[in-house]
C-alpha positions in Angstrom: 110.3 118.7 195.6 111.1 116.7 192.5 112.4 118.8 189.5 113.3 117.9 186.0 115.9 119.2 183.7 113.7 120.1 180.7 116.4 121.7 178.5 118.6 118.7 179.1 121.6 120.9 179.9 124.6 119.4 181.5 124.7 119.5 185.3 128.2 118.8 186.6 129.2 118.5 190.3 132.7 118.9 191.6 132.9 117.5 195.1 136.1 118.3 197.1 137.0 117.2 200.6 137.7 120.1 202.8 141.4 120.0 203.9 141.4 116.3 203.2 144.5 114.9 204.8 144.0 117.1 207.9 140.3 116.2 208.1 140.9 112.5 207.8 143.6 112.6 210.5 141.2 114.5 212.7 138.4 112.0 212.1 140.7 109.1 212.9 141.9 110.8 216.1 138.3 111.4 217.3 137.3 107.9 216.4 140.1 106.5 218.6 139.6 109.1 221.4 136.3 111.0 221.3 137.5 113.4 224.0 140.5 114.5 221.8 140.6 118.1 220.4 139.3 118.2 216.9 142.3 119.2 214.7 140.0 121.1 212.4 139.1 123.6 215.1 142.7 124.6 216.0 145.8 125.8 214.1 147.1 122.4 212.9 148.8 120.8 209.9 149.9 117.6 208.3 153.4 117.2 207.1 157.1 116.8 207.8 158.7 115.0 210.7 156.7 115.8 213.8 159.7 115.2 216.1 162.3 117.2 214.2 159.8 119.7 212.7 161.4 119.5 209.3 159.8 118.9 205.9 156.8 120.6 204.2 153.2 121.2 205.0 150.9 118.9 203.0 147.5 120.1 204.5 146.4 122.7 207.0 143.3 123.5 209.0 141.2 126.6 208.3 142.4 128.2 211.6 146.0 127.6 210.5 145.3 129.3 207.1 144.3 132.4 209.0 147.9 132.6 210.3 149.1 132.5 206.7 150.2 128.8 206.8 150.1 127.4 203.3 150.3 124.0 201.7 153.8 123.3 200.3 155.7 125.6 202.6 158.5 124.4 204.9 157.4 123.4 208.4 160.0 125.8 209.9 158.4 128.7 208.0 154.9 127.7 209.1 156.0 127.5 212.8 157.4 131.0 212.6 154.0 132.2 211.4 152.1 130.1 214.0 154.3 128.9 216.9 151.4 127.0 218.4 150.8 125.0 215.2 149.9 121.4 216.0 151.7 119.0 213.6 150.5 115.5 212.9 152.3 112.9 210.7 151.1 111.7 207.3 149.0 108.6 207.4 148.4 107.2 203.9 146.7 104.1 205.1 144.0 106.2 206.7 143.8 108.5 203.6 143.2 105.5 201.3 140.4 104.2 203.6 138.5 107.5 203.8 139.1 108.2 200.1 137.5 104.9 199.2 134.6 105.5 201.5 134.1 109.0 200.0 134.0 107.7 196.4 131.7 104.8 197.4 129.1 107.3 198.5 129.4 109.3 195.3 128.9 106.2 193.2 125.6 105.5 195.0 124.1 108.6 193.4 125.8 109.1 190.0 126.5 106.8 187.1 129.5 108.7 186.0 132.1 109.5 188.7 135.5 110.8 187.5 137.9 110.6 190.4 140.4 113.4 189.9 142.6 112.7 193.0 142.1 111.0 196.4 139.9 113.9 197.7 138.0 115.2 194.7 135.7 114.0 191.9 133.4 115.1 189.1 129.9 113.7 188.9 127.5 114.0 185.9 124.2 114.8 187.4 122.4 115.9 184.2 119.5 113.4 184.7 117.4 114.2 187.8 115.2 111.1 187.4 118.3 108.9 187.5 119.4 110.5 190.7 116.0 109.9 192.3 116.1 106.3 191.2 119.5 105.8 192.6 118.6 107.5 195.8 115.6 105.3 196.2 117.7 102.2 195.5 120.3 103.3 198.0 117.7 103.8 200.7 116.4 100.2 200.2 119.9 98.9 200.3 120.8 100.8 203.5 117.8 99.4 205.3 117.4 102.4 207.6 121.0 103.2 208.3 120.7 106.6 206.7 117.7 108.9 206.2 116.0 108.3 202.8 116.2 111.2 200.3 112.4 111.6 200.3 112.4 112.0 204.1 115.4 114.4 204.2 115.3 118.1 204.5 117.2 118.3 201.2 114.2 116.9 199.3 112.4 120.2 199.7 115.1 122.0 197.7 115.0 122.4 193.9 117.2 120.2 191.7 120.2 120.0 191.5 120.7 121.8 194.9 118.7 119.0 196.6 121.1 116.3 195.3 124.2 118.3 196.3 122.8 118.9 199.8 121.8 115.3 200.3 125.2 113.9 199.1 127.2 116.5 201.1 125.2 115.8 204.3 125.5 112.0 203.9 129.3 112.3 203.6 129.4 114.5 206.7 127.0 112.5 208.8 128.3 109.0 208.0 132.1 109.6 207.5 132.6 112.5 209.8 134.3 115.0 207.4 132.9 117.8 205.2 133.0 118.5 201.5 132.3 121.4 199.2 130.1 121.0 196.1 130.5 123.1 193.0 127.7 123.0 190.5 127.7 124.2 186.9 127.3 123.1 183.3 130.9 122.1 182.8 133.9 120.8 184.7 135.9 124.1 184.8 133.1 126.1 186.3 132.1 123.4 188.7 135.7 123.1 189.9 136.0 126.9 190.4 132.7 126.9 192.3 133.8 124.3 194.8 136.8 126.5 195.7 134.5 129.4 196.9 133.8 129.8 200.6 134.6 126.7 202.7 133.8 124.4 204.5 130.7 122.3 204.1 129.2 124.6 201.4 127.4 124.3 198.0 128.1 126.9 195.3 126.8 127.4 191.8 128.8 129.0 189.0 126.6 128.9 185.9 127.6 130.7 182.7 125.3 133.7 183.5 127.1 134.0 186.9 130.6 134.2 185.5 130.8 138.0 185.3 129.6 138.5 188.9 131.2 135.5 190.7 134.3 134.6 188.7 135.7 137.6 186.9 136.4 139.7 190.0 138.7 137.0 191.5 142.5 137.5 191.4 144.1 135.9 188.3 146.1 133.5 190.5 142.9 131.8 191.6 142.0 130.7 188.1 142.1 127.0 187.7 145.2 126.0 185.6 147.0 129.4 186.2 150.2 128.6 188.0 152.3 131.0 190.1 154.7 131.8 187.2 151.8 132.4 184.7 150.0 134.5 187.2 153.1 136.6 187.9 153.7 137.0 184.2 150.1 138.2 183.7 150.2 140.6 186.6 153.4 142.1 185.3 151.5 143.3 182.2 148.5 144.5 184.2 146.2 141.5 184.1 145.3 141.2 187.7 141.9 139.6 187.7 140.3 136.7 185.9 138.0 139.1 184.2 141.0 141.0 182.8 142.2 137.7 181.1 138.7 136.8 179.9 138.1 140.1 178.2 141.6 140.5 176.7 142.0 139.9 173.0 143.0 136.3 172.5 145.9 137.1 170.1 147.3 139.6 172.7 147.1 137.0 175.4 148.8 134.4 173.3 151.6 136.9 172.5 152.3 137.1 176.2 151.9 133.4 177.2 152.3 131.5 173.9 149.7 130.0 171.6 148.6 127.0 173.7 148.9 128.6 177.2 147.2 131.8 176.0 144.2 129.9 174.6 144.0 127.7 177.7 143.9 130.6 180.1 141.4 132.5 177.9 139.1 129.5 177.7 139.2 128.9 181.5 138.7 132.6 182.3 135.6 132.5 180.1 134.4 129.3 181.6 134.6 127.3 178.4 135.0 123.5 178.6 133.4 120.6 176.8 135.3 117.9 178.6 133.0 115.0 179.5 132.8 113.3 182.9 134.4 110.0 182.1 134.0 107.4 184.8 136.9 106.1 186.7 139.3 104.2 184.5 140.9 101.0 185.5 143.9 101.8 187.6 147.3 100.4 186.7 148.6 97.8 189.1 152.2 98.5 188.2 154.3 100.8 186.1 157.3 99.6 184.1 159.7 100.4 181.2 161.9 97.9 179.5 164.1 97.9 176.5 166.0 95.5 174.4 169.7 96.5 174.3 171.4 97.4 171.1 174.2 95.0 171.9 174.7 92.4 174.6 175.6 94.0 177.9 178.4 92.3 179.7 180.4 92.8 182.9 183.0 94.7 181.0 180.6 97.2 179.4 177.8 97.4 182.0 178.9 100.8 183.3 178.8 102.3 179.9 176.0 100.4 178.2 173.8 99.2 181.1 173.8 101.6 184.0 172.7 104.6 181.9 169.8 102.6 180.6 168.7 101.6 184.1 168.6 105.3 185.1 166.7 106.4 182.0 164.1 103.7 182.4 163.7 104.6 186.1 163.2 108.2 185.3 160.6 107.3 182.7 158.7 105.2 185.3 158.8 108.1 187.8 157.4 110.5 185.2 154.4 108.2 184.6 153.8 107.8 188.3 153.7 111.6 188.7 151.5 112.1 185.7 148.9 109.7 187.3 149.4 111.1 190.8 150.4 107.8 192.4 153.4 106.7 194.3 154.9 103.2 194.8 156.4 101.3 197.6 158.1 98.5 195.6 160.8 99.0 193.0 161.9 96.1 190.8 164.3 95.4 188.0 164.1 92.8 185.2 166.8 91.4 182.9 166.6 88.9 180.1 169.9 87.0 179.5 171.4 85.7 176.3 169.7 82.4 177.1 166.4 84.2 177.0 165.7 83.6 180.7 164.2 86.4 182.8 165.5 87.3 186.2 164.2 89.9 188.7 165.0 91.6 191.9 162.7 93.8 194.0 162.6 95.7 197.3 159.9 97.5 199.2 160.7 101.0 200.5 159.6 102.2 203.9 157.8 105.2 202.3 156.0 105.3 198.9 157.8 107.5 196.3 157.5 109.0 192.9 161.0 110.6 193.1 163.1 109.8 190.0 166.3 109.9 192.0 165.0 107.4 194.6 163.7 105.0 192.0 166.8 105.2 189.9 169.2 104.7 192.9 167.1 101.8 194.2 167.0 100.2 190.7 170.8 100.6 190.4 171.3 98.9 193.7 169.0 96.0 192.8 170.9 95.6 189.5 174.2 95.3 191.4 172.7 92.6 193.6 171.4 90.7 190.6 174.5 91.0 188.4 177.5 91.0 190.7 179.0 88.9 193.4 179.5 85.1 193.5 175.8 84.5 192.9 175.5 87.3 190.2 174.6 86.7 186.6 177.9 88.1 185.4 179.7 85.5 187.6 177.9 82.9 185.6 179.2 84.5 182.3 175.7 85.7 181.4 175.0 88.6 179.1 172.0 90.8 179.0 169.7 91.3 176.1 166.9 93.2 177.8 166.7 95.6 180.8 163.6 96.7 182.7 162.7 98.8 185.7 159.3 98.9 187.3 157.3 100.0 190.4 154.3 98.3 192.0 152.5 98.2 195.4 151.0 101.5 194.4 149.8 104.3 196.7 147.7 107.2 195.5 149.1 110.7 196.3 147.1 113.9 196.7 
């Protein structure tokens, strides 16, 4: 059943992998041992040190959620709630592989795919004819490896449900894990819709459905409303998303501040005009460097050089966190009074975005580069430029 979009309204999908890290660990486990228990069907979680049972939960199964296990809580606390909780270690190599395969399928059916994190993305599906064209092209390229859209059960559904069903099912049937698809006319509402009942579901949240589907939800479930903001709103009697949506904007701003108040009010009313911007080219490294106000020497390094290294490292860490990536390799750069550049680098056993780890590692590398018999200071060199960087990047959730 081919349908058009006669009023040319925006149709935005938000596709989110269900319990991504846990699901990907489960799929890998079943791939290696088909008789193994599916982690998704039992109380299980990813995170912490499996042997010592320390650390935090980074993902949990739906059965674990029923015990009250939550992402971000200490493993010790989760085990008290669910003593039989099965813990598996983090496996970032596997996560990267499945994330790439997930996005590859999305790009088969949409021209604009905005990857939000390793396990979720927005798609602009406003042009039905373009989807049908891309689905046909994909079928030709797959040469029978997957069921063509026209022959699928999804084809009998109206657009855009048919597209969502087809994409969702292809991910499940070819990659082995499930996703939720939220559909609306903008990104905020599509994102909220994908968070409704899970797993392996499609939900719509169009503007005319906001009052029924969105407003009755607790305020803490509103996208962009953190724990502290939700607590503040509850303290003044705003307990549902509808309460915030229908509150006078000026009053809401008096509680949360001008920008935060407007942000919550817009989200609660499902207002967003942000476009789906296709994936931007990812940085291959992050670095900060600065020319020193005066030459840095062995005698003034502690005062003039070391604080600069820490400040630069903290800046790099902040940018990593902003872009939701981590790095395995930390490096330092200096330029001497002779205008020659020298570097040192080291690769960490685990990727990091921790400012303390990056700063301490950079400080250690600087000591190696500058001191000792082979150090630059031993050769009477001075420093005119100092830099800190990270490379060998690893996406975080």
